[in-house]
C-alpha positions in Angstrom: 24.6 -27.5 14.3 24.6 -26.1 10.8 26.0 -22.7 10.3 24.5 -19.8 8.4 25.6 -16.3 7.4 22.8 -13.8 7.7 22.9 -10.3 6.2 21.7 -7.9 9.0 21.0 -4.3 8.2 19.2 -3.4 11.4 15.8 -3.1 9.7 12.7 -5.1 10.5 13.1 -7.4 7.4 16.6 -8.5 8.3 15.8 -8.8 12.0 12.8 -11.1 11.1 15.1 -13.1 8.8 17.6 -13.6 11.6 14.8 -14.7 13.9 13.7 -17.3 11.3 17.2 -18.6 10.9 17.6 -19.0 14.7 14.2 -20.7 14.9 15.3 -23.2 12.2 18.2 -24.3 14.4 21.2 -22.7 12.7 24.2 -21.3 14.4 24.1 -17.7 13.2 26.9 -15.5 12.0 25.5 -12.0 11.3 27.1 -9.6 8.8 26.5 -5.9 8.6 28.1 -3.1 6.6 29.0 0.5 7.3 29.2 1.5 3.7 28.9 5.3 3.8 25.1 5.2 4.1 23.5 8.4 5.4 21.4 6.3 7.8 24.5 4.8 9.5 22.5 4.6 12.7 21.2 1.3 11.4 24.5 -0.2 12.4 23.7 0.4 16.1 20.2 -1.1 15.5 21.9 -4.2 13.9 24.1 -4.6 16.9 21.1 -4.4 19.3 19.2 -6.9 17.2 22.1 -9.3 17.0 22.6 -9.2 20.8 18.8 -9.7 21.5 18.6 -12.7 19.2 21.9 -14.3 20.3 24.1 -14.7 17.3 27.5 -16.6 17.6 29.3 -13.7 16.0 28.4 -10.3 14.5 30.8 -8.8 12.0 30.5 -5.2 10.9 32.6 -4.5 7.8 33.6 -1.1 6.6 33.5 -0.3 2.9 32.9 3.1 1.3 30.3 3.2 -1.5 30.4 7.0 -1.3 33.4 6.8 -3.5 31.0 5.9 -6.3 27.8 7.7 -5.1 24.9 7.4 -7.4 22.3 6.9 -4.7 20.4 9.1 -2.4 21.8 6.9 0.4 25.4 7.5 -0.5 25.4 10.9 -2.3 24.0 14.4 -2.1 20.7 13.5 -3.6 17.4 14.3 -1.8 15.5 11.4 -0.1 12.0 11.1 -1.7 9.3 11.9 0.9 5.5 11.3 1.2 5.2 9.3 -2.1 2.1 7.3 -2.8 2.0 3.6 -3.5 1.6 4.1 -7.3 4.6 6.5 -7.3 6.7 4.1 -5.3 5.8 1.2 -7.6 6.8 3.1 -10.7 10.5 2.6 -11.6 13.6 2.2 -9.6 13.9 4.9 -6.9 17.0 7.1 -6.2 17.5 5.2 -3.0 18.7 2.2 -5.0 22.5 1.7 -4.2 24.2 0.4 -7.3 25.0 -3.4 -7.0 24.7 -3.2 -3.2 23.2 -6.7 -2.6 25.7 -8.2 -5.1 28.5 -6.7 -3.0 27.0 -7.7 0.3 26.3 -11.3 -0.8 29.9 -11.6 -2.2 31.2 -10.8 1.3 28.7 -13.2 2.9 29.8 -15.9 0.5 33.5 -15.3 1.4 32.7 -15.6 5.1 30.6 -18.7 4.6 33.4 -20.4 2.7 35.8 -19.7 5.6 33.5 -20.9 8.4 32.1 -23.9 6.5 28.6 -22.5 6.2 26.5 -23.7 3.2 23.6 -21.3 3.8 23.3 -17.6 3.3 20.2 -15.6 4.3 19.1 -12.2 3.0 16.0 -10.3 4.0 15.1 -9.0 0.5 11.4 -8.5 -0.3 9.9 -8.2 -3.8 6.4 -7.1 -2.8 7.0 -3.8 -0.9 7.1 -1.6 -4.0 10.9 -0.9 -3.6 11.5 -1.7 -7.2 15.1 -2.7 -6.5 16.5 -5.0 -9.2 18.7 -6.9 -6.6 15.7 -7.9 -4.5 14.1 -10.1 -7.2 13.9 -13.9 -7.1 15.8 -14.0 -10.4 18.8 -12.2 -8.9 18.9 -14.6 -5.9 18.8 -17.6 -8.2 21.6 -16.3 -10.4 23.8 -15.5 -7.4 23.3 -19.0 -6.1 24.6 -20.3 -9.4 27.6 -17.9 -9.1 28.4 -19.3 -5.6 29.0 -22.8 -7.1 31.3 -21.5 -9.8 33.3 -18.8 -8.0 34.4 -20.6 -4.8 36.9 -23.4 -4.1 34.3 -25.1 -1.9 31.7 -24.9 -4.6 34.0 -26.4 -7.3 34.8 -29.2 -4.8 31.2 -30.0 -4.3 29.7 -27.8 -1.6 26.1 -26.9 -2.4 25.6 -23.3 -1.4 22.0 -22.0 -0.9 21.0 -18.4 -0.9 17.8 -18.1 1.1 15.4 -15.2 0.9 12.5 -16.3 3.2 10.6 -13.0 3.0 10.8 -12.5 -0.8 7.1 -13.2 -1.5 5.7 -11.7 1.8 4.0 -8.4 2.3 5.3 -6.1 5.0 2.4 -6.9 7.2 3.1 -10.6 6.9 6.7 -10.0 7.7 5.8 -8.1 10.8 3.3 -10.8 12.0 6.0 -13.4 11.4 8.6 -11.4 13.4 6.1 -10.8 16.2 5.5 -14.6 16.5 9.3 -15.1 16.8 9.6 -12.4 19.5 11.5 -9.9 17.3 11.9 -6.6 19.3 10.9 -4.2 16.5 11.6 -1.3 18.8 15.3 -2.1 18.3 15.1 -1.9 14.5 15.7 1.1 12.2 14.2 1.4 8.7 14.4 5.1 8.0 16.5 6.4 5.2 16.7 9.9 6.6 16.8 9.7 10.4 17.5 12.7 12.7 20.9 12.8 14.6 19.2 11.5 17.7 17.9 8.5 15.9 14.3 9.6 15.2 12.7 8.2 12.1 11.5 10.8 9.6 8.2 8.9 9.0 8.0 10.2 5.5 10.6 8.4 3.3 9.5 5.3 1.3 11.0 2.9 3.9 9.1 4.6 6.8 5.9 4.7 4.8 6.1 1.0 4.0 6.9 0.2 7.6 4.0 2.3 9.0 1.6 0.7 6.5 2.9 -2.7 7.5 2.3 -2.2 11.2 -1.2 -0.8 10.4 -2.2 -3.7 8.2 -0.7 -6.3 10.6 -2.8 -4.9 13.4 0.3 -4.5 15.6 1.3 -1.3 17.4 4.1 0.6 15.7 7.0 0.9 18.3 9.1 3.2 16.0 10.8 6.2 17.6 9.8 9.1 15.3 11.5 12.5 15.2 9.7 15.1 17.3 8.9 17.1 14.2 7.0 14.2 12.6 3.3 14.6 12.5 1.6 11.5 11.1 -0.7 11.9 8.1 -3.3 9.4 7.2 -1.9 6.5 5.2 -3.5 5.7 1.8 
């Protein structure tokens, strides 16, 4: 059985990616990060998802990107709320964490080299208005080239592949795909600004995209929202 390293944040995109990898017959090694994110509750979600989908090993690494800050997720910067699609689509939002996916993929590559895996999966998506530069196909292609040059295994002939199976899918398509693969979306956490008890705010960009995705997919939203959240009509 081929091995694969899967980056698992605990959100619905990474959970669906993990389910796809399992469905394709890989032995899965899931990798999550506690990196100083304000929504650290996603780590518990990742652990629940990994257990529900049956990975061979789930590793949670601790790094502290708060030392650099520069993002609403790792610094004292307000999380944007209730933005419209046009606003979300204009520019790179303050929730972008500098070089995060480059850092995460570097750790995944190191683990892949150690366990003899040639495939790394990441649940990035270029069509959900996030505007993140490290979620684009160009970035994935360039990191794959780096993997061949920067590792002993690559220099000796291993062909590493960085897979982003969701990159051209809408959020609704991702949700439908996950539903077909029996992903328990109730275990996932997407919110950037959850309450201490784990309730999603329902108003940050990530929550809005998730809510719209479930609506457009025609699937009930199982998200646990904060008691203070009162849903407004989505545009």
